[in-house]
C-alpha positions as CSV (number, residue, x, y, z in Angstrom):
1,M,64.3,-8.2,-61.8
2,A,60.7,-8.6,-60.7
3,F,58.1,-5.9,-60.8
4,A,56.9,-4.4,-57.6
5,A,53.8,-6.1,-56.3
6,S,51.9,-2.8,-56.0
7,T,52.2,-2.1,-59.8
8,S,49.4,-3.3,-62.0
9,W,50.4,-3.8,-65.6
10,P,47.5,-3.6,-68.0
11,A,47.1,-6.3,-70.6
12,A,47.5,-5.4,-74.2
13,S,44.5,-3.6,-75.8
14,I,42.4,-4.9,-78.5
15,P,43.6,-3.6,-81.9
16,G,41.6,-0.5,-82.7
17,E,40.7,0.2,-79.1
18,A,40.9,3.9,-78.2
19,A,44.1,4.8,-76.4
20,T,43.6,5.9,-72.8
21,Q,46.1,8.0,-71.0
22,S,47.1,6.9,-67.5
23,T,46.9,9.9,-65.3
24,G,49.4,11.0,-62.7
25,K,52.2,8.7,-63.8
26,P,55.3,9.6,-65.8
27,I,54.7,6.5,-68.1
28,D,51.3,5.5,-69.5
29,L,51.5,1.8,-68.7
30,A,48.5,1.0,-70.9
31,H,50.3,2.6,-73.9
32,L,53.5,0.6,-73.1
33,A,51.5,-2.6,-72.9
34,R,49.9,-1.9,-76.3
35,Q,53.3,-1.1,-77.8
36,T,54.7,-4.4,-76.5
37,L,51.6,-6.5,-77.1
38,G,51.4,-7.1,-73.3
39,D,54.7,-9.0,-73.2
40,R,56.1,-8.1,-69.8
41,N,59.6,-9.3,-70.6
42,L,59.6,-7.0,-73.7
43,Q,58.3,-4.2,-71.5
44,R,61.3,-4.7,-69.1
45,E,63.7,-4.8,-72.0
46,V,62.3,-1.7,-73.6
47,L,62.3,0.2,-70.3
48,A,65.9,-0.8,-69.6
49,L,67.0,0.4,-73.0
50,F,65.1,3.7,-72.5
51,R,66.6,4.1,-69.0
52,D,70.1,3.8,-70.5
53,Q,69.3,6.4,-73.1
54,A,67.7,8.8,-70.6
55,V,70.6,8.5,-68.3
56,A,73.1,9.3,-71.1
57,V,71.0,12.3,-72.2
58,D,70.7,13.5,-68.6
59,Q,74.5,13.3,-68.1
60,G,75.4,15.0,-71.3
61,I,72.7,17.6,-72.0
62,D,74.2,20.5,-69.9
63,E,77.6,20.5,-71.6
64,A,76.2,19.8,-75.1
65,T,76.3,22.5,-77.8
66,P,72.9,23.7,-79.0
67,E,73.1,21.4,-82.1
68,E,73.9,18.4,-79.8
69,R,71.1,19.4,-77.5
70,R,68.7,19.4,-80.4
71,F,69.9,16.0,-81.5
72,L,69.7,14.5,-78.0
73,A,66.2,16.0,-77.4
74,H,64.9,14.8,-80.7
75,A,66.1,11.2,-80.1
76,L,64.7,11.2,-76.5
77,R,61.4,12.7,-77.7
78,G,60.7,9.8,-80.0
79,S,61.8,7.2,-77.5
80,A,59.8,8.7,-74.7
81,A,56.6,8.9,-76.8
82,G,57.2,5.2,-77.8
83,I,57.1,4.0,-74.2
84,G,54.3,6.4,-73.2
85,A,56.3,9.0,-71.3
86,F,54.3,11.8,-72.9
87,A,55.2,14.6,-70.5
88,L,58.9,13.8,-71.0
89,S,58.4,13.7,-74.8
90,Q,56.8,17.2,-74.6
91,C,59.7,18.5,-72.6
92,A,62.1,17.1,-75.1
93,T,60.1,18.7,-77.9
94,E,60.4,22.1,-76.2
95,L,64.2,21.8,-75.9
96,E,64.4,20.5,-79.5
97,H,62.7,23.7,-80.6
98,D,64.8,26.0,-78.4
99,P,68.1,24.2,-77.7
100,E,69.7,27.3,-76.1
101,S,67.0,27.5,-73.4
102,D,68.5,26.7,-70.0
103,G,65.0,26.6,-68.6
104,A,63.9,24.0,-71.2
105,C,67.0,22.0,-70.3
106,T,66.3,22.2,-66.6
107,K,62.7,21.1,-67.2
108,L,63.8,18.2,-69.3
109,R,66.3,17.0,-66.7
110,A,63.5,17.2,-64.0
111,S,61.2,15.2,-66.2
112,I,63.9,12.6,-66.9
113,A,64.4,12.3,-63.2
114,D,60.7,11.7,-62.6
115,T,60.5,9.1,-65.3
116,L,63.6,7.2,-64.1
117,R,62.3,7.2,-60.6
118,F,59.0,5.7,-61.9
119,I,60.9,3.0,-63.8
120,T,62.8,2.2,-60.6
121,E,59.5,2.1,-58.6
122,I,57.9,-0.4,-61.0
123,G,60.9,-2.6,-60.7
124,T,62.7,-2.8,-64.0
């Protein structure tokens, strides 16, 4: 699937260059580009894998036991940080630390929805 024409994907950064946070977007595309060495096919593949994981977490988190929530949140936290979805990673961290919190669960699901919507918008 092609990327939307309105989305500008940054090229990979020079090693050692200071990381910059894209503002206002659920995924820091500059971070994703650095993680994938600017390979757009790899970016698509990584985002597709992440999307599958995020959907699975979203569908199972409400009915999960606290220990299962902790596990799901931990796994999603790392994946989200890896693609540059730092706000989602922070929400997952909060649920990981307090897996019985319905508020943290609701916040995580909202952040998942925002991130998945953004992935759809950029055309993966």
